[in-house]
Each structure stands twice: as C-alpha cells, then as structure tokens.
DRENZAPA-618918 format. One record per residue: residue number from 1; residue in one letter; z negated, y negated, x of N, C-alpha, C in turn. Coordinates in Angstrom, 3 decimals. Layout:
BEGIN
+------+------+----------+----------+----------+----------+----------+----------+----------+----------+----------+
| resi | resn |      n_w |      n_v |      n_u |     ca_w |     ca_v |     ca_u |      c_w |      c_v |      c_u |
+------+------+----------+----------+----------+----------+----------+----------+----------+----------+----------+
|  NUM |    A |        Z |        Y |        X |        Z |        Y |        X |        Z |        Y |        X |
...
+------+------+----------+----------+----------+----------+----------+----------+----------+----------+----------+
This chain:
BEGIN
+------+------+----------+----------+----------+----------+----------+----------+----------+----------+----------+
| resi | resn |      n_w |      n_v |      n_u |     ca_w |     ca_v |     ca_u |      c_w |      c_v |      c_u |
+------+------+----------+----------+----------+----------+----------+----------+----------+----------+----------+
|    1 |    M | -174.085 |  -39.533 | -158.610 | -175.179 |  -39.201 | -159.368 | -174.741 |  -38.221 | -160.174 |
|    2 |    A | -175.663 |  -37.312 | -160.974 | -175.286 |  -36.545 | -162.376 | -175.822 |  -37.392 | -163.537 |
|    3 |    K | -175.241 |  -37.330 | -164.356 | -176.049 |  -37.932 | -165.485 | -177.469 |  -36.968 | -166.025 |
|    4 |    K | -178.165 |  -37.639 | -166.432 | -179.640 |  -37.266 | -167.202 | -179.076 |  -36.580 | -168.465 |
|    5 |    A | -179.619 |  -35.161 | -168.458 | -179.071 |  -34.187 | -169.952 | -180.101 |  -34.968 | -170.913 |
|    6 |    K | -179.511 |  -34.984 | -171.976 | -180.377 |  -35.193 | -173.365 | -180.752 |  -33.831 | -173.979 |
|    7 |    G | -181.775 |  -34.075 | -174.486 | -182.411 |  -32.822 | -175.486 | -182.617 |  -31.655 | -174.856 |
|    8 |    N | -181.995 |  -30.661 | -175.348 | -182.315 |  -29.103 | -174.544 | -181.308 |  -28.966 | -173.471 |
|    9 |    R | -180.350 |  -29.418 | -173.369 | -179.365 |  -29.161 | -172.267 | -179.975 |  -29.771 | -170.924 |
|   10 |    V | -179.721 |  -28.737 | -170.080 | -180.305 |  -28.893 | -168.626 | -179.252 |  -28.521 | -167.496 |
|   11 |    Q | -179.262 |  -29.287 | -166.434 | -178.413 |  -28.784 | -165.443 | -178.882 |  -27.647 | -164.812 |
|   12 |    V | -177.904 |  -26.639 | -164.649 | -178.214 |  -25.214 | -163.698 | -177.434 |  -25.221 | -162.354 |
|   13 |    I | -177.744 |  -24.519 | -161.417 | -176.785 |  -23.812 | -160.455 | -176.725 |  -22.613 | -160.568 |
|   14 |    L | -175.100 |  -22.243 | -160.430 | -175.017 |  -21.027 | -160.220 | -174.520 |  -20.711 | -159.118 |
|   15 |    E | -175.020 |  -19.287 | -158.262 | -174.614 |  -19.137 | -156.725 | -174.418 |  -17.833 | -156.479 |
|   16 |    S | -173.523 |  -17.776 | -155.806 | -173.220 |  -16.030 | -155.389 | -173.278 |  -16.305 | -153.938 |
|   17 |    I | -173.542 |  -14.889 | -153.418 | -173.560 |  -15.100 | -151.855 | -173.158 |  -13.440 | -151.483 |
|   18 |    E | -171.905 |  -13.636 | -150.894 | -170.837 |  -12.078 | -150.819 | -170.768 |  -12.540 | -149.380 |
|   19 |    K | -170.360 |  -11.139 | -149.038 | -169.987 |  -11.265 | -147.271 | -168.399 |  -10.984 | -147.529 |
|   20 |    D | -167.750 |  -11.975 | -146.398 | -166.504 |  -11.631 | -146.184 | -166.068 |  -10.518 | -145.132 |
|   21 |    E | -165.045 |  -10.199 | -145.032 | -164.289 |   -9.080 | -144.461 | -164.939 |   -8.817 | -143.074 |
|   22 |    N | -165.460 |  -10.096 | -142.416 | -166.011 |   -9.895 | -141.170 | -167.406 |   -9.359 | -141.341 |
|   23 |    G | -168.106 |   -9.477 | -142.567 | -169.649 |   -9.386 | -142.489 | -170.414 |  -10.692 | -142.463 |
|   24 |    K | -169.808 |  -11.850 | -142.479 | -170.689 |  -13.145 | -142.697 | -171.030 |  -13.492 | -144.081 |
|   25 |    A | -171.862 |  -13.799 | -144.356 | -172.383 |  -14.180 | -145.489 | -171.878 |  -15.347 | -146.015 |
|   26 |    M | -171.369 |  -15.445 | -147.210 | -170.763 |  -16.794 | -147.583 | -171.273 |  -17.076 | -149.039 |
|   27 |    V | -171.643 |  -18.585 | -148.975 | -172.029 |  -19.179 | -150.405 | -171.348 |  -19.746 | -151.224 |
|   28 |    S | -171.443 |  -19.487 | -152.265 | -170.579 |  -20.425 | -153.234 | -171.458 |  -20.910 | -154.562 |
|   29 |    R | -171.337 |  -22.140 | -154.678 | -172.242 |  -22.872 | -156.039 | -171.381 |  -23.544 | -156.900 |
|   30 |    Y | -171.780 |  -23.618 | -158.145 | -171.272 |  -24.333 | -159.345 | -172.313 |  -25.094 | -159.761 |
|   31 |    I | -172.119 |  -26.303 | -160.506 | -173.285 |  -26.829 | -161.216 | -172.635 |  -27.006 | -162.745 |
|   32 |    T | -173.329 |  -26.360 | -163.726 | -172.945 |  -26.665 | -164.895 | -174.071 |  -26.829 | -165.940 |
|   33 |    T | -174.260 |  -27.033 | -167.346 | -174.991 |  -27.277 | -168.120 | -175.122 |  -26.045 | -169.153 |
|   34 |    K | -176.725 |  -25.884 | -169.510 | -176.814 |  -24.859 | -170.392 | -177.881 |  -25.417 | -171.455 |
|   35 |    N | -177.762 |  -24.808 | -172.730 | -178.978 |  -25.500 | -173.662 | -180.198 |  -24.459 | -173.709 |
|   36 |    K | -180.744 |  -24.772 | -172.974 | -182.315 |  -23.829 | -172.792 | -182.702 |  -23.477 | -174.165 |
|   37 |    K | -182.615 |  -24.078 | -175.497 | -183.227 |  -23.222 | -176.567 | -182.343 |  -22.180 | -177.026 |
|   38 |    N | -180.756 |  -22.204 | -176.644 | -180.128 |  -21.127 | -177.042 | -179.968 |  -19.961 | -176.244 |
|   39 |    T | -180.265 |  -20.445 | -174.778 | -180.261 |  -19.270 | -173.862 | -181.345 |  -19.514 | -172.959 |
|   40 |    P | -182.558 |  -18.859 | -173.287 | -183.570 |  -18.902 | -172.541 | -183.513 |  -18.205 | -171.223 |
|   41 |    T | -182.741 |  -17.214 | -171.005 | -182.641 |  -16.634 | -170.041 | -181.720 |  -16.871 | -168.888 |
|   42 |    R | -181.389 |  -16.433 | -167.921 | -180.823 |  -16.837 | -166.757 | -179.275 |  -16.655 | -167.051 |
|   43 |    L | -178.418 |  -17.511 | -166.532 | -176.872 |  -17.169 | -166.658 | -176.605 |  -16.723 | -165.694 |
|   44 |    E | -175.337 |  -15.761 | -166.053 | -174.251 |  -15.057 | -165.009 | -173.039 |  -15.195 | -165.896 |
|   45 |    R | -172.233 |  -15.759 | -164.991 | -171.008 |  -16.197 | -164.938 | -169.697 |  -15.441 | -163.881 |
|   46 |    N | -168.625 |  -15.283 | -164.244 | -167.762 |  -14.613 | -163.303 | -166.994 |  -15.819 | -162.975 |
|   47 |    K | -166.929 |  -16.414 | -161.671 | -166.527 |  -17.549 | -161.141 | -165.680 |  -17.085 | -159.968 |
|   48 |    Y | -164.754 |  -18.111 | -159.629 | -163.801 |  -17.586 | -158.406 | -164.805 |  -17.911 | -157.095 |
|   49 |    H | -164.794 |  -17.422 | -156.077 | -165.689 |  -17.578 | -154.860 | -164.613 |  -17.914 | -153.970 |
|   50 |    A | -164.484 |  -18.977 | -153.542 | -163.164 |  -19.223 | -152.336 | -163.249 |  -18.538 | -151.184 |
|   51 |    G | -164.505 |  -18.463 | -150.618 | -164.784 |  -17.893 | -149.236 | -164.271 |  -16.291 | -149.211 |
|   52 |    V | -164.519 |  -15.668 | -150.340 | -164.150 |  -14.494 | -150.186 | -162.598 |  -14.222 | -151.068 |
|   53 |    K | -162.323 |  -15.265 | -151.235 | -160.723 |  -15.420 | -152.257 | -160.813 |  -14.109 | -153.508 |
|   54 |    K | -161.585 |  -14.167 | -153.913 | -162.109 |  -13.386 | -155.448 | -162.983 |  -13.603 | -156.228 |
|   55 |    V | -162.709 |  -13.150 | -157.391 | -163.859 |  -13.353 | -158.502 | -165.138 |  -12.793 | -158.533 |
|   56 |    T | -166.157 |  -13.605 | -158.534 | -167.529 |  -12.621 | -158.045 | -168.508 |  -13.331 | -159.313 |
|   57 |    V | -169.794 |  -12.496 | -159.479 | -170.574 |  -12.796 | -160.345 | -171.336 |  -13.954 | -159.738 |
|   58 |    H | -171.522 |  -14.941 | -160.617 | -172.091 |  -16.192 | -159.989 | -173.801 |  -16.302 | -160.957 |
|   59 |    R | -174.785 |  -16.165 | -160.300 | -176.251 |  -16.101 | -161.201 | -176.728 |  -17.396 | -161.071 |
|   60 |    E | -177.706 |  -17.807 | -162.047 | -178.353 |  -19.038 | -162.001 | -179.496 |  -19.050 | -161.022 |
|   61 |    I | -179.806 |  -20.021 | -160.373 | -180.701 |  -19.959 | -159.544 | -181.961 |  -20.934 | -159.982 |
|   62 |    K | -182.969 |  -20.837 | -159.542 | -184.146 |  -21.955 | -159.723 | -183.904 |  -23.167 | -159.148 |
+------+------+----------+----------+----------+----------+----------+----------+----------+----------+----------+
C-alpha cells in the first residue's frame, strides 16, 4: 500500500502507450507524486519504456 499524501502533494500515474516493431500496443506506467498547488496542469516526463526499449513521453492520466 502506498502512503497517503500530505497537504498539496498527490500521487499521479504517468502512462505511455507505444507500439513495438510488430505493431502491438505496449503500455508502460510509473507512479509519482506532484504538488498540485505548484503544478496544476498534467505532467509530461520522458521515461524509459521497457516494452519498446527506448525513452518515450509519459503523460499523467486521471
């Protein structure tokens, strides 16, 4: 179980959906925290996607 966030910090899920060389959709997810007071918009981070073996853009999902 994850710890409950305190104050303005909330847990968010970053997700990337890319296709591998065979055309199959591969999903990669990371869990992180953000300060919703300082960052009210959705996060975008470059993270490693193990399914396609390269760095891709991971976007915050609801």
